[in-house]
All heavy atoms as atom14 arrays in JSON, in Angstrom:
{
  "sequence": "MEGRAAQHYGAGVRYVLPEQIAWPGWQTRGATDLFNALLNYGYGVLYAQVEQPPC",
  "atom14_mask": [
    [1, 1, 1, 1, 1, 1, 1, 1, 0, 0, 0, 0, 0, 0],
    [1, 1, 1, 1, 1, 1, 1, 1, 1, 0, 0, 0, 0, 0],
    [1, 1, 1, 1, 0, 0, 0, 0, 0, 0, 0, 0, 0, 0],
    [1, 1, 1, 1, 1, 1, 1, 1, 1, 1, 1, 0, 0, 0],
    [1, 1, 1, 1, 1, 0, 0, 0, 0, 0, 0, 0, 0, 0],
    [1, 1, 1, 1, 1, 0, 0, 0, 0, 0, 0, 0, 0, 0],
    [1, 1, 1, 1, 1, 1, 1, 1, 1, 0, 0, 0, 0, 0],
    [1, 1, 1, 1, 1, 1, 1, 1, 1, 1, 0, 0, 0, 0],
    [1, 1, 1, 1, 1, 1, 1, 1, 1, 1, 1, 1, 0, 0],
    [1, 1, 1, 1, 0, 0, 0, 0, 0, 0, 0, 0, 0, 0],
    [1, 1, 1, 1, 1, 0, 0, 0, 0, 0, 0, 0, 0, 0],
    [1, 1, 1, 1, 0, 0, 0, 0, 0, 0, 0, 0, 0, 0],
    [1, 1, 1, 1, 1, 1, 1, 0, 0, 0, 0, 0, 0, 0],
    [1, 1, 1, 1, 1, 1, 1, 1, 1, 1, 1, 0, 0, 0],
    [1, 1, 1, 1, 1, 1, 1, 1, 1, 1, 1, 1, 0, 0],
    [1, 1, 1, 1, 1, 1, 1, 0, 0, 0, 0, 0, 0, 0],
    [1, 1, 1, 1, 1, 1, 1, 1, 0, 0, 0, 0, 0, 0],
    [1, 1, 1, 1, 1, 1, 1, 0, 0, 0, 0, 0, 0, 0],
    [1, 1, 1, 1, 1, 1, 1, 1, 1, 0, 0, 0, 0, 0],
    [1, 1, 1, 1, 1, 1, 1, 1, 1, 0, 0, 0, 0, 0],
    [1, 1, 1, 1, 1, 1, 1, 1, 0, 0, 0, 0, 0, 0],
    [1, 1, 1, 1, 1, 0, 0, 0, 0, 0, 0, 0, 0, 0],
    [1, 1, 1, 1, 1, 1, 1, 1, 1, 1, 1, 1, 1, 1],
    [1, 1, 1, 1, 1, 1, 1, 0, 0, 0, 0, 0, 0, 0],
    [1, 1, 1, 1, 0, 0, 0, 0, 0, 0, 0, 0, 0, 0],
    [1, 1, 1, 1, 1, 1, 1, 1, 1, 1, 1, 1, 1, 1],
    [1, 1, 1, 1, 1, 1, 1, 1, 1, 0, 0, 0, 0, 0],
    [1, 1, 1, 1, 1, 1, 1, 0, 0, 0, 0, 0, 0, 0],
    [1, 1, 1, 1, 1, 1, 1, 1, 1, 1, 1, 0, 0, 0],
    [1, 1, 1, 1, 0, 0, 0, 0, 0, 0, 0, 0, 0, 0],
    [1, 1, 1, 1, 1, 0, 0, 0, 0, 0, 0, 0, 0, 0],
    [1, 1, 1, 1, 1, 1, 1, 0, 0, 0, 0, 0, 0, 0],
    [1, 1, 1, 1, 1, 1, 1, 1, 0, 0, 0, 0, 0, 0],
    [1, 1, 1, 1, 1, 1, 1, 1, 0, 0, 0, 0, 0, 0],
    [1, 1, 1, 1, 1, 1, 1, 1, 1, 1, 1, 0, 0, 0],
    [1, 1, 1, 1, 1, 1, 1, 1, 0, 0, 0, 0, 0, 0],
    [1, 1, 1, 1, 1, 0, 0, 0, 0, 0, 0, 0, 0, 0],
    [1, 1, 1, 1, 1, 1, 1, 1, 0, 0, 0, 0, 0, 0],
    [1, 1, 1, 1, 1, 1, 1, 1, 0, 0, 0, 0, 0, 0],
    [1, 1, 1, 1, 1, 1, 1, 1, 0, 0, 0, 0, 0, 0],
    [1, 1, 1, 1, 1, 1, 1, 1, 1, 1, 1, 1, 0, 0],
    [1, 1, 1, 1, 0, 0, 0, 0, 0, 0, 0, 0, 0, 0],
    [1, 1, 1, 1, 1, 1, 1, 1, 1, 1, 1, 1, 0, 0],
    [1, 1, 1, 1, 0, 0, 0, 0, 0, 0, 0, 0, 0, 0],
    [1, 1, 1, 1, 1, 1, 1, 0, 0, 0, 0, 0, 0, 0],
    [1, 1, 1, 1, 1, 1, 1, 1, 0, 0, 0, 0, 0, 0],
    [1, 1, 1, 1, 1, 1, 1, 1, 1, 1, 1, 1, 0, 0],
    [1, 1, 1, 1, 1, 0, 0, 0, 0, 0, 0, 0, 0, 0],
    [1, 1, 1, 1, 1, 1, 1, 1, 1, 0, 0, 0, 0, 0],
    [1, 1, 1, 1, 1, 1, 1, 0, 0, 0, 0, 0, 0, 0],
    [1, 1, 1, 1, 1, 1, 1, 1, 1, 0, 0, 0, 0, 0],
    [1, 1, 1, 1, 1, 1, 1, 1, 1, 0, 0, 0, 0, 0],
    [1, 1, 1, 1, 1, 1, 1, 0, 0, 0, 0, 0, 0, 0],
    [1, 1, 1, 1, 1, 1, 1, 0, 0, 0, 0, 0, 0, 0],
    [1, 1, 1, 1, 1, 1, 0, 0, 0, 0, 0, 0, 0, 0]
  ],
  "atom14_positions": [
    [[12.83, -3.88, -25.79], [14.05, -3.23, -25.19], [13.67, -2.3, -24.05], [14.23, -2.24, -22.98], [14.9, -2.61, -26.21], [16.3, -2.28, -25.9], [17.09, -1.97, -27.4], [18.51, -1.17, -26.9], [0.0, 0.0, 0.0], [0.0, 0.0, 0.0], [0.0, 0.0, 0.0], [0.0, 0.0, 0.0], [0.0, 0.0, 0.0], [0.0, 0.0, 0.0]],
    [[12.55, -1.46, -24.36], [12.11, -0.53, -23.29], [11.55, -1.33, -22.14], [11.75, -0.83, -20.97], [11.08, 0.41, -23.95], [10.53, 1.43, -22.98], [9.43, 2.21, -23.57], [9.31, 2.3, -24.82], [8.82, 2.93, -22.83], [0.0, 0.0, 0.0], [0.0, 0.0, 0.0], [0.0, 0.0, 0.0], [0.0, 0.0, 0.0], [0.0, 0.0, 0.0]],
    [[10.86, -2.33, -22.32], [10.34, -3.15, -21.29], [11.38, -3.68, -20.41], [11.2, -3.71, -19.1], [0.0, 0.0, 0.0], [0.0, 0.0, 0.0], [0.0, 0.0, 0.0], [0.0, 0.0, 0.0], [0.0, 0.0, 0.0], [0.0, 0.0, 0.0], [0.0, 0.0, 0.0], [0.0, 0.0, 0.0], [0.0, 0.0, 0.0], [0.0, 0.0, 0.0]],
    [[12.45, -4.24, -21.09], [13.48, -4.76, -20.21], [14.21, -3.62, -19.36], [14.59, -3.86, -18.29], [14.59, -5.46, -21.21], [15.76, -6.07, -20.54], [15.41, -7.22, -19.73], [15.16, -8.31, -20.73], [14.94, -9.51, -20.35], [14.84, -9.9, -19.11], [14.52, -10.41, -21.32], [0.0, 0.0, 0.0], [0.0, 0.0, 0.0], [0.0, 0.0, 0.0]],
    [[14.41, -2.47, -19.96], [14.97, -1.44, -19.18], [14.07, -0.97, -18.05], [14.59, -0.67, -16.97], [15.26, -0.13, -20.14], [0.0, 0.0, 0.0], [0.0, 0.0, 0.0], [0.0, 0.0, 0.0], [0.0, 0.0, 0.0], [0.0, 0.0, 0.0], [0.0, 0.0, 0.0], [0.0, 0.0, 0.0], [0.0, 0.0, 0.0], [0.0, 0.0, 0.0]],
    [[12.78, -0.94, -18.24], [11.81, -0.66, -17.07], [11.99, -1.73, -16.05], [11.84, -1.33, -14.85], [10.41, -0.63, -17.7], [0.0, 0.0, 0.0], [0.0, 0.0, 0.0], [0.0, 0.0, 0.0], [0.0, 0.0, 0.0], [0.0, 0.0, 0.0], [0.0, 0.0, 0.0], [0.0, 0.0, 0.0], [0.0, 0.0, 0.0], [0.0, 0.0, 0.0]],
    [[12.19, -2.98, -16.33], [12.36, -4.01, -15.35], [13.46, -3.78, -14.5], [13.57, -3.96, -13.3], [12.49, -5.39, -15.95], [11.09, -6.0, -16.52], [11.34, -7.22, -17.28], [12.44, -7.53, -17.73], [10.3, -8.04, -17.31], [0.0, 0.0, 0.0], [0.0, 0.0, 0.0], [0.0, 0.0, 0.0], [0.0, 0.0, 0.0], [0.0, 0.0, 0.0]],
    [[14.64, -3.4, -15.18], [15.85, -3.12, -14.43], [15.7, -1.82, -13.5], [16.13, -1.77, -12.37], [17.03, -2.91, -15.46], [17.53, -4.22, -16.08], [18.14, -5.34, -15.37], [17.48, -4.7, -17.29], [18.36, -6.27, -16.13], [17.93, -5.94, -17.35], [0.0, 0.0, 0.0], [0.0, 0.0, 0.0], [0.0, 0.0, 0.0], [0.0, 0.0, 0.0]],
    [[15.11, -0.92, -14.08], [14.82, 0.41, -13.32], [13.95, 0.07, -12.08], [14.27, 0.49, -11.0], [14.17, 1.35, -14.25], [13.92, 2.73, -13.67], [14.95, 3.65, -13.5], [12.65, 3.14, -13.24], [14.66, 4.93, -12.86], [12.38, 4.35, -12.63], [13.5, 5.23, -12.46], [13.28, 6.44, -11.92], [0.0, 0.0, 0.0], [0.0, 0.0, 0.0]],
    [[12.97, -0.67, -12.21], [12.14, -1.09, -11.2], [12.89, -1.87, -10.15], [12.72, -1.68, -8.87], [0.0, 0.0, 0.0], [0.0, 0.0, 0.0], [0.0, 0.0, 0.0], [0.0, 0.0, 0.0], [0.0, 0.0, 0.0], [0.0, 0.0, 0.0], [0.0, 0.0, 0.0], [0.0, 0.0, 0.0], [0.0, 0.0, 0.0], [0.0, 0.0, 0.0]],
    [[13.71, -2.83, -10.54], [14.52, -3.56, -9.62], [15.53, -2.71, -8.85], [15.7, -2.88, -7.75], [15.31, -4.64, -10.38], [0.0, 0.0, 0.0], [0.0, 0.0, 0.0], [0.0, 0.0, 0.0], [0.0, 0.0, 0.0], [0.0, 0.0, 0.0], [0.0, 0.0, 0.0], [0.0, 0.0, 0.0], [0.0, 0.0, 0.0], [0.0, 0.0, 0.0]],
    [[16.09, -1.64, -9.5], [16.92, -0.73, -8.93], [16.18, 0.09, -7.84], [16.75, 0.36, -6.77], [0.0, 0.0, 0.0], [0.0, 0.0, 0.0], [0.0, 0.0, 0.0], [0.0, 0.0, 0.0], [0.0, 0.0, 0.0], [0.0, 0.0, 0.0], [0.0, 0.0, 0.0], [0.0, 0.0, 0.0], [0.0, 0.0, 0.0], [0.0, 0.0, 0.0]],
    [[15.05, 0.48, -8.15], [14.24, 1.22, -7.23], [13.97, 0.38, -5.97], [14.09, 0.82, -4.87], [12.92, 1.77, -7.78], [12.03, 2.4, -6.79], [13.18, 2.7, -8.93], [0.0, 0.0, 0.0], [0.0, 0.0, 0.0], [0.0, 0.0, 0.0], [0.0, 0.0, 0.0], [0.0, 0.0, 0.0], [0.0, 0.0, 0.0], [0.0, 0.0, 0.0]],
    [[13.59, -0.74, -6.17], [13.27, -1.72, -5.04], [14.58, -1.92, -4.13], [14.47, -2.04, -2.97], [12.86, -3.1, -5.51], [11.35, -3.11, -5.75], [10.87, -4.51, -5.97], [9.47, -4.52, -6.29], [8.94, -4.68, -7.48], [9.75, -4.91, -8.54], [7.69, -4.62, -7.69], [0.0, 0.0, 0.0], [0.0, 0.0, 0.0], [0.0, 0.0, 0.0]],
    [[15.72, -1.97, -4.84], [16.9, -2.15, -4.15], [17.33, -1.01, -3.21], [17.85, -1.23, -2.11], [18.08, -2.42, -5.16], [19.41, -2.69, -4.56], [19.71, -3.95, -3.98], [20.46, -1.74, -4.58], [21.03, -4.19, -3.45], [21.68, -1.98, -4.06], [21.86, -3.2, -3.41], [23.1, -3.44, -2.95], [0.0, 0.0, 0.0], [0.0, 0.0, 0.0]],
    [[17.03, 0.19, -3.66], [17.49, 1.4, -2.93], [16.47, 1.8, -1.86], [16.73, 2.6, -0.92], [17.87, 2.55, -3.72], [19.0, 2.17, -4.56], [16.65, 3.02, -4.61], [0.0, 0.0, 0.0], [0.0, 0.0, 0.0], [0.0, 0.0, 0.0], [0.0, 0.0, 0.0], [0.0, 0.0, 0.0], [0.0, 0.0, 0.0], [0.0, 0.0, 0.0]],
    [[15.17, 1.38, -1.9], [14.13, 1.72, -1.0], [14.33, 0.96, 0.41], [14.63, -0.17, 0.38], [12.84, 1.35, -1.5], [12.2, 2.28, -2.63], [10.92, 1.81, -3.09], [12.15, 3.74, -2.15], [0.0, 0.0, 0.0], [0.0, 0.0, 0.0], [0.0, 0.0, 0.0], [0.0, 0.0, 0.0], [0.0, 0.0, 0.0], [0.0, 0.0, 0.0]],
    [[14.06, 1.69, 1.47], [14.04, 1.03, 2.71], [12.95, -0.03, 2.81], [11.97, 0.13, 2.13], [13.81, 2.1, 3.73], [13.86, 3.38, 3.0], [13.8, 3.05, 1.53], [0.0, 0.0, 0.0], [0.0, 0.0, 0.0], [0.0, 0.0, 0.0], [0.0, 0.0, 0.0], [0.0, 0.0, 0.0], [0.0, 0.0, 0.0], [0.0, 0.0, 0.0]],
    [[13.26, -1.01, 3.65], [12.17, -2.09, 3.75], [10.86, -1.58, 4.27], [9.76, -2.22, 4.07], [12.66, -3.19, 4.65], [13.85, -3.97, 4.12], [14.36, -5.12, 4.94], [13.62, -5.42, 5.94], [15.5, -5.6, 4.79], [0.0, 0.0, 0.0], [0.0, 0.0, 0.0], [0.0, 0.0, 0.0], [0.0, 0.0, 0.0], [0.0, 0.0, 0.0]],
    [[10.9, -0.51, 5.09], [9.57, 0.06, 5.61], [8.68, 0.44, 4.5], [7.53, 0.61, 4.75], [9.89, 1.16, 6.56], [10.58, 0.85, 7.69], [12.17, 0.85, 7.54], [12.63, 0.96, 6.42], [12.96, 0.68, 8.59], [0.0, 0.0, 0.0], [0.0, 0.0, 0.0], [0.0, 0.0, 0.0], [0.0, 0.0, 0.0], [0.0, 0.0, 0.0]],
    [[9.19, 0.76, 3.19], [8.34, 1.1, 2.23], [8.02, -0.02, 1.32], [8.8, -0.59, 0.68], [9.05, 2.22, 1.28], [9.37, 3.49, 2.18], [8.07, 2.52, 0.04], [10.1, 4.6, 1.35], [0.0, 0.0, 0.0], [0.0, 0.0, 0.0], [0.0, 0.0, 0.0], [0.0, 0.0, 0.0], [0.0, 0.0, 0.0], [0.0, 0.0, 0.0]],
    [[6.86, -0.61, 1.56], [6.48, -1.83, 0.81], [5.97, -1.45, -0.52], [4.79, -1.11, -0.76], [5.41, -2.55, 1.6], [0.0, 0.0, 0.0], [0.0, 0.0, 0.0], [0.0, 0.0, 0.0], [0.0, 0.0, 0.0], [0.0, 0.0, 0.0], [0.0, 0.0, 0.0], [0.0, 0.0, 0.0], [0.0, 0.0, 0.0], [0.0, 0.0, 0.0]],
    [[6.81, -1.27, -1.47], [6.54, -0.87, -2.79], [5.93, -2.08, -3.64], [6.65, -3.04, -3.94], [7.81, -0.24, -3.49], [7.43, 0.41, -4.83], [6.31, 1.22, -5.03], [8.11, 0.25, -5.97], [6.47, 1.69, -6.39], [7.45, 1.08, -6.96], [9.26, -0.5, -6.48], [7.99, 1.16, -8.3], [9.67, -0.46, -7.73], [9.08, 0.45, -8.62]],
    [[4.68, -1.93, -4.08], [4.14, -3.01, -4.8], [4.6, -3.16, -6.27], [4.21, -4.02, -7.0], [2.56, -2.73, -4.76], [2.55, -1.22, -4.58], [3.74, -0.83, -3.92], [0.0, 0.0, 0.0], [0.0, 0.0, 0.0], [0.0, 0.0, 0.0], [0.0, 0.0, 0.0], [0.0, 0.0, 0.0], [0.0, 0.0, 0.0], [0.0, 0.0, 0.0]],
    [[5.28, -2.12, -6.8], [5.72, -2.01, -8.13], [4.94, -0.88, -8.85], [4.26, -0.14, -8.21], [0.0, 0.0, 0.0], [0.0, 0.0, 0.0], [0.0, 0.0, 0.0], [0.0, 0.0, 0.0], [0.0, 0.0, 0.0], [0.0, 0.0, 0.0], [0.0, 0.0, 0.0], [0.0, 0.0, 0.0], [0.0, 0.0, 0.0], [0.0, 0.0, 0.0]],
    [[5.17, -0.7, -10.1], [4.71, 0.45, -10.81], [3.11, 0.43, -10.84], [2.48, -0.55, -11.13], [5.11, 0.4, -12.32], [6.58, 0.52, -12.37], [7.42, -0.51, -12.9], [7.52, 1.56, -12.06], [8.66, -0.13, -12.87], [8.79, 1.21, -12.4], [7.26, 2.91, -11.51], [9.83, 2.05, -12.15], [8.3, 3.66, -11.36], [9.65, 3.32, -11.66]],
    [[2.56, 1.64, -10.52], [1.17, 1.9, -10.59], [1.08, 3.26, -11.25], [1.59, 4.18, -10.7], [0.41, 1.83, -9.31], [0.33, 0.42, -8.76], [-0.35, 0.54, -7.32], [-0.56, 1.57, -6.76], [-0.81, -0.69, -6.95], [0.0, 0.0, 0.0], [0.0, 0.0, 0.0], [0.0, 0.0, 0.0], [0.0, 0.0, 0.0], [0.0, 0.0, 0.0]],
    [[0.44, 3.33, -12.41], [0.28, 4.68, -13.04], [-0.92, 5.4, -12.41], [-0.85, 5.82, -11.27], [0.22, 4.56, -14.42], [-0.87, 3.64, -14.83], [1.51, 4.03, -15.06], [0.0, 0.0, 0.0], [0.0, 0.0, 0.0], [0.0, 0.0, 0.0], [0.0, 0.0, 0.0], [0.0, 0.0, 0.0], [0.0, 0.0, 0.0], [0.0, 0.0, 0.0]],
    [[-1.9, 5.6, -13.19], [-3.08, 6.42, -12.64], [-3.81, 5.63, -11.51], [-3.92, 4.47, -11.55], [-4.08, 6.56, -13.85], [-3.43, 7.36, -14.91], [-4.41, 7.54, -16.05], [-3.66, 8.12, -17.18], [-4.07, 9.09, -17.93], [-5.3, 9.57, -17.74], [-3.33, 9.58, -18.83], [0.0, 0.0, 0.0], [0.0, 0.0, 0.0], [0.0, 0.0, 0.0]],
    [[-4.21, 6.39, -10.53], [-4.89, 5.86, -9.4], [-4.0, 5.16, -8.48], [-4.48, 4.23, -7.75], [0.0, 0.0, 0.0], [0.0, 0.0, 0.0], [0.0, 0.0, 0.0], [0.0, 0.0, 0.0], [0.0, 0.0, 0.0], [0.0, 0.0, 0.0], [0.0, 0.0, 0.0], [0.0, 0.0, 0.0], [0.0, 0.0, 0.0], [0.0, 0.0, 0.0]],
    [[-2.74, 5.48, -8.3], [-1.78, 4.86, -7.37], [-2.38, 4.98, -5.91], [-2.82, 6.09, -5.54], [-0.49, 5.39, -7.49], [0.0, 0.0, 0.0], [0.0, 0.0, 0.0], [0.0, 0.0, 0.0], [0.0, 0.0, 0.0], [0.0, 0.0, 0.0], [0.0, 0.0, 0.0], [0.0, 0.0, 0.0], [0.0, 0.0, 0.0], [0.0, 0.0, 0.0]],
    [[-2.35, 3.97, -5.24], [-2.92, 3.93, -3.81], [-1.84, 4.03, -2.79], [-2.16, 4.42, -1.64], [-3.74, 2.7, -3.68], [-2.98, 1.52, -3.85], [-4.98, 2.62, -4.5], [0.0, 0.0, 0.0], [0.0, 0.0, 0.0], [0.0, 0.0, 0.0], [0.0, 0.0, 0.0], [0.0, 0.0, 0.0], [0.0, 0.0, 0.0], [0.0, 0.0, 0.0]],
    [[-0.6, 3.78, -3.15], [0.53, 3.85, -2.15], [1.18, 5.26, -2.3], [1.33, 5.71, -3.37], [1.39, 2.72, -2.23], [2.24, 2.59, -3.54], [1.51, 2.43, -4.62], [3.4, 2.87, -3.54], [0.0, 0.0, 0.0], [0.0, 0.0, 0.0], [0.0, 0.0, 0.0], [0.0, 0.0, 0.0], [0.0, 0.0, 0.0], [0.0, 0.0, 0.0]],
    [[1.73, 5.71, -1.33], [2.44, 7.03, -1.23], [3.56, 7.08, -2.29], [3.76, 8.15, -2.92], [2.85, 7.33, 0.14], [3.55, 8.72, 0.38], [2.63, 9.78, -0.03], [4.09, 8.84, 1.77], [0.0, 0.0, 0.0], [0.0, 0.0, 0.0], [0.0, 0.0, 0.0], [0.0, 0.0, 0.0], [0.0, 0.0, 0.0], [0.0, 0.0, 0.0]],
    [[4.38, 6.14, -2.32], [5.61, 6.12, -3.14], [5.19, 6.28, -4.65], [5.77, 7.1, -5.33], [6.48, 4.89, -2.9], [7.76, 5.06, -3.6], [8.75, 5.84, -3.18], [8.03, 4.33, -4.78], [10.02, 6.02, -3.93], [9.25, 4.34, -5.37], [10.16, 5.3, -4.98], [0.0, 0.0, 0.0], [0.0, 0.0, 0.0], [0.0, 0.0, 0.0]],
    [[4.29, 5.48, -5.05], [3.85, 5.6, -6.53], [3.15, 6.94, -6.77], [3.3, 7.48, -7.83], [2.83, 4.45, -6.84], [3.62, 3.31, -7.44], [4.33, 3.36, -8.34], [3.23, 2.06, -6.9], [0.0, 0.0, 0.0], [0.0, 0.0, 0.0], [0.0, 0.0, 0.0], [0.0, 0.0, 0.0], [0.0, 0.0, 0.0], [0.0, 0.0, 0.0]],
    [[2.34, 7.32, -5.79], [1.63, 8.68, -5.93], [2.84, 9.81, -6.07], [2.69, 10.67, -6.93], [0.76, 9.0, -4.82], [0.0, 0.0, 0.0], [0.0, 0.0, 0.0], [0.0, 0.0, 0.0], [0.0, 0.0, 0.0], [0.0, 0.0, 0.0], [0.0, 0.0, 0.0], [0.0, 0.0, 0.0], [0.0, 0.0, 0.0], [0.0, 0.0, 0.0]],
    [[3.83, 9.71, -5.37], [4.87, 10.73, -5.4], [5.73, 10.58, -6.71], [6.04, 11.61, -7.33], [5.86, 10.6, -4.13], [5.19, 11.03, -2.82], [6.14, 10.77, -1.71], [4.87, 12.47, -2.93], [0.0, 0.0, 0.0], [0.0, 0.0, 0.0], [0.0, 0.0, 0.0], [0.0, 0.0, 0.0], [0.0, 0.0, 0.0], [0.0, 0.0, 0.0]],
    [[5.89, 9.3, -7.14], [6.52, 9.17, -8.44], [5.78, 9.74, -9.52], [6.26, 10.41, -10.42], [6.78, 7.66, -8.69], [8.1, 7.0, -8.21], [8.0, 5.5, -8.51], [9.24, 7.64, -8.76], [0.0, 0.0, 0.0], [0.0, 0.0, 0.0], [0.0, 0.0, 0.0], [0.0, 0.0, 0.0], [0.0, 0.0, 0.0], [0.0, 0.0, 0.0]],
    [[4.54, 9.49, -9.55], [3.62, 9.96, -10.6], [3.64, 11.58, -10.59], [3.61, 12.18, -11.63], [2.17, 9.39, -10.47], [2.09, 7.95, -10.7], [3.0, 7.36, -11.33], [0.99, 7.35, -10.21], [0.0, 0.0, 0.0], [0.0, 0.0, 0.0], [0.0, 0.0, 0.0], [0.0, 0.0, 0.0], [0.0, 0.0, 0.0], [0.0, 0.0, 0.0]],
    [[3.58, 12.08, -9.46], [3.56, 13.57, -9.29], [4.9, 14.17, -9.85], [4.86, 15.06, -10.69], [3.34, 13.97, -7.88], [3.44, 15.48, -7.73], [2.41, 16.29, -8.05], [4.6, 16.14, -7.18], [2.42, 17.67, -7.88], [4.67, 17.41, -7.05], [3.68, 18.25, -7.46], [3.67, 19.62, -7.28], [0.0, 0.0, 0.0], [0.0, 0.0, 0.0]],
    [[5.97, 13.52, -9.5], [7.34, 13.98, -9.9], [7.51, 13.84, -11.5], [7.99, 14.66, -12.13], [0.0, 0.0, 0.0], [0.0, 0.0, 0.0], [0.0, 0.0, 0.0], [0.0, 0.0, 0.0], [0.0, 0.0, 0.0], [0.0, 0.0, 0.0], [0.0, 0.0, 0.0], [0.0, 0.0, 0.0], [0.0, 0.0, 0.0], [0.0, 0.0, 0.0]],
    [[7.0, 12.77, -12.0], [7.09, 12.62, -13.46], [6.14, 13.56, -14.2], [6.54, 13.98, -15.13], [6.74, 11.14, -13.86], [7.79, 10.08, -13.59], [7.58, 8.95, -12.93], [9.04, 10.43, -14.11], [8.6, 8.14, -12.67], [10.11, 9.43, -13.84], [9.84, 8.36, -13.16], [10.89, 7.43, -13.03], [0.0, 0.0, 0.0], [0.0, 0.0, 0.0]],
    [[5.05, 13.88, -13.52], [4.21, 14.91, -14.11], [4.79, 16.24, -14.24], [4.73, 16.98, -15.24], [0.0, 0.0, 0.0], [0.0, 0.0, 0.0], [0.0, 0.0, 0.0], [0.0, 0.0, 0.0], [0.0, 0.0, 0.0], [0.0, 0.0, 0.0], [0.0, 0.0, 0.0], [0.0, 0.0, 0.0], [0.0, 0.0, 0.0], [0.0, 0.0, 0.0]],
    [[5.53, 16.69, -13.12], [6.23, 17.9, -13.05], [7.38, 17.92, -14.1], [7.51, 18.88, -14.83], [6.71, 18.18, -11.55], [7.63, 19.41, -11.62], [5.59, 18.36, -10.67], [0.0, 0.0, 0.0], [0.0, 0.0, 0.0], [0.0, 0.0, 0.0], [0.0, 0.0, 0.0], [0.0, 0.0, 0.0], [0.0, 0.0, 0.0], [0.0, 0.0, 0.0]],
    [[8.09, 16.88, -14.22], [9.18, 16.67, -15.11], [8.64, 16.84, -16.55], [9.19, 17.52, -17.49], [9.91, 15.42, -14.96], [11.08, 15.15, -15.94], [12.17, 16.1, -15.84], [11.58, 13.73, -15.73], [0.0, 0.0, 0.0], [0.0, 0.0, 0.0], [0.0, 0.0, 0.0], [0.0, 0.0, 0.0], [0.0, 0.0, 0.0], [0.0, 0.0, 0.0]],
    [[7.55, 16.07, -16.82], [6.93, 16.21, -18.17], [6.52, 17.58, -18.44], [6.76, 18.04, -19.69], [5.71, 15.28, -18.27], [4.98, 15.25, -19.55], [5.52, 14.48, -20.66], [3.94, 16.04, -19.83], [4.89, 14.52, -21.92], [3.27, 16.03, -21.01], [3.72, 15.16, -21.99], [3.11, 15.26, -23.26], [0.0, 0.0, 0.0], [0.0, 0.0, 0.0]],
    [[5.95, 18.33, -17.64], [5.53, 19.72, -17.88], [6.72, 20.52, -18.13], [6.71, 21.47, -19.05], [4.75, 20.26, -16.59], [0.0, 0.0, 0.0], [0.0, 0.0, 0.0], [0.0, 0.0, 0.0], [0.0, 0.0, 0.0], [0.0, 0.0, 0.0], [0.0, 0.0, 0.0], [0.0, 0.0, 0.0], [0.0, 0.0, 0.0], [0.0, 0.0, 0.0]],
    [[7.76, 20.29, -17.44], [9.06, 21.1, -17.68], [9.67, 20.82, -19.0], [10.15, 21.76, -19.69], [10.08, 20.89, -16.56], [9.65, 21.44, -15.21], [9.53, 22.87, -15.16], [10.37, 23.67, -15.63], [8.49, 23.4, -14.71], [0.0, 0.0, 0.0], [0.0, 0.0, 0.0], [0.0, 0.0, 0.0], [0.0, 0.0, 0.0], [0.0, 0.0, 0.0]],
    [[9.65, 19.55, -19.39], [10.29, 19.22, -20.64], [9.47, 19.62, -21.85], [10.03, 20.07, -22.9], [10.55, 17.68, -20.65], [10.84, 17.27, -22.08], [11.62, 17.2, -19.73], [0.0, 0.0, 0.0], [0.0, 0.0, 0.0], [0.0, 0.0, 0.0], [0.0, 0.0, 0.0], [0.0, 0.0, 0.0], [0.0, 0.0, 0.0], [0.0, 0.0, 0.0]],
    [[8.15, 19.61, -21.76], [7.14, 19.92, -22.81], [6.94, 21.43, -23.04], [6.27, 21.76, -23.96], [5.92, 19.09, -22.74], [6.1, 17.64, -22.92], [6.59, 17.24, -24.33], [6.01, 17.85, -25.29], [7.5, 16.51, -24.4], [0.0, 0.0, 0.0], [0.0, 0.0, 0.0], [0.0, 0.0, 0.0], [0.0, 0.0, 0.0], [0.0, 0.0, 0.0]],
    [[7.31, 22.24, -22.06], [6.9, 23.61, -22.34], [7.79, 24.3, -23.4], [8.88, 23.9, -23.5], [7.01, 24.39, -20.93], [8.38, 24.67, -20.48], [8.4, 25.31, -19.08], [7.4, 25.78, -18.69], [9.52, 25.61, -18.51], [0.0, 0.0, 0.0], [0.0, 0.0, 0.0], [0.0, 0.0, 0.0], [0.0, 0.0, 0.0], [0.0, 0.0, 0.0]],
    [[7.21, 25.17, -24.08], [7.93, 25.82, -25.17], [9.12, 26.69, -24.58], [8.99, 27.14, -23.47], [6.95, 26.66, -25.83], [5.74, 26.74, -25.02], [5.84, 25.61, -24.0], [0.0, 0.0, 0.0], [0.0, 0.0, 0.0], [0.0, 0.0, 0.0], [0.0, 0.0, 0.0], [0.0, 0.0, 0.0], [0.0, 0.0, 0.0], [0.0, 0.0, 0.0]],
    [[10.09, 26.81, -25.41], [11.28, 27.67, -24.95], [10.86, 29.08, -24.74], [10.01, 29.57, -25.48], [12.32, 27.51, -25.97], [11.66, 26.72, -27.23], [10.35, 26.23, -26.72], [0.0, 0.0, 0.0], [0.0, 0.0, 0.0], [0.0, 0.0, 0.0], [0.0, 0.0, 0.0], [0.0, 0.0, 0.0], [0.0, 0.0, 0.0], [0.0, 0.0, 0.0]],
    [[11.55, 29.79, -23.83], [11.26, 31.2, -23.6], [11.75, 32.07, -24.7], [12.64, 31.93, -25.34], [11.82, 31.63, -22.32], [11.21, 30.69, -20.9], [0.0, 0.0, 0.0], [0.0, 0.0, 0.0], [0.0, 0.0, 0.0], [0.0, 0.0, 0.0], [0.0, 0.0, 0.0], [0.0, 0.0, 0.0], [0.0, 0.0, 0.0], [0.0, 0.0, 0.0]]
  ]
}
């Protein structure tokens, strides 16, 4: 179920990106294209915010 959701999410991302951004699909560590690198950075920031203990 999670895999299917990821497929739909990826298809949605491809749909909204301009054609000038040739997105090869998901790449986690060691992403070589700018879009994947920015996604990985954003998810890292989000993860840090979610996982930090409450004040």
